[in-house]
N, C-alpha and C positions, 0 to 999 in steps of 0.2 A: 865566781858567778860575774861579776860586774865587769871582769877583763873579757870573758866570751861576747857578752852584749856588746862591748865596743870592738871587736875585730880581731882579738888575739888570734895571733897567729896567722894574718892576712899579709900576704907580701904587698910591699909597698909598688905600685906601679908610676910609671915616670909621667909626668902631667906637660912636658913640652917636647917640641920637635927635637930639641939638641939633645935631651937626656935620653930619647926614645933610638935616636941615631947612634948614641954613644954605646947602645946596649949591644950592638950587632947583631940582634935578632929580627931579621927579617920577617919570620913568622908574627911577630907583635905587630910590626909595623902594617903588615896585609891584614891583618886582623882589626886592627883599627880602622884602615880605610873600608873595610866591608862594614863595620859597625857605624862609620859616618855614613856610607851609601844608603845602609838600611834607614838609619835615622831621617836621612834627607828625606827618603819616601812618606815617613810617619808624620815629621813636622819640619818642614824646610825653613821654618823660622829659626828653630832651635838650632837647626845644622848649620846656618848662617852665622850664628852668634859663636859657634865652636870654630870655624873658619875664620871668622875675625880673631877671635880671643887666643885660639891655638898658633894659628899658622901665621897671622899677620901680628900676633901679639901686642894688640891694643887692649887698652882699659876697659872697664865697665861703660865710663862716661863717654869714651871714644867710639865703641860700640854705639851706645845709645844715640849719639850724635849720626853716626854715619846711618843706620837704620831706620831714623827718626822716632824712635820709641824713648819712653823714659829710664832711666838707670834703672830703677826699681823695677821694672819689666824687664829689663836686661839681666840683672842679678837674679831673679826669680827662674828666666829660662836657664842661664847658667848652671845654676844648682841643680835644677830638674836633668840637665843633658849630660853634666858629669856623672851624676847616681845612674841616668839610663845606660850612658856608655860604659862604666864602670860594671854595671850589671851585663850588659850584652858581652864584654868581654872576658867576664868570668863563667859566663853560661857556654862561651865557645871553648874556652880552654879547658873547662869539665868534658866537654866532649871529647876534645882530644886526648884527654888523658884515660877515658873510660876503654876498657878492654874489648877488643872486637870479637864477636862470636860469629861463629859460622854455623849455619845451618846444615849439618852432613848428615 
């Protein structure tokens, strides 16, 4: 029961560009880009944190300095955005796996 609660059977997703590019799966890259665009519409500040952490490789403190925020605020947004992106990516992958039914 505890194992299920903690994500048993979940597939690990790459969390940086190098790992993602090494997968050779363009569908994952496109899904991530789509999720980032949707996230940018919902929360531009959170999307900016992702771009600086993920693409530029900046630390929490460096992002905080760049965006003129406290490191605590950046850390909270980073945690939120990682969870939200994971949710968006798993939702889109589940939709891709669902069988298509036709109305014949």
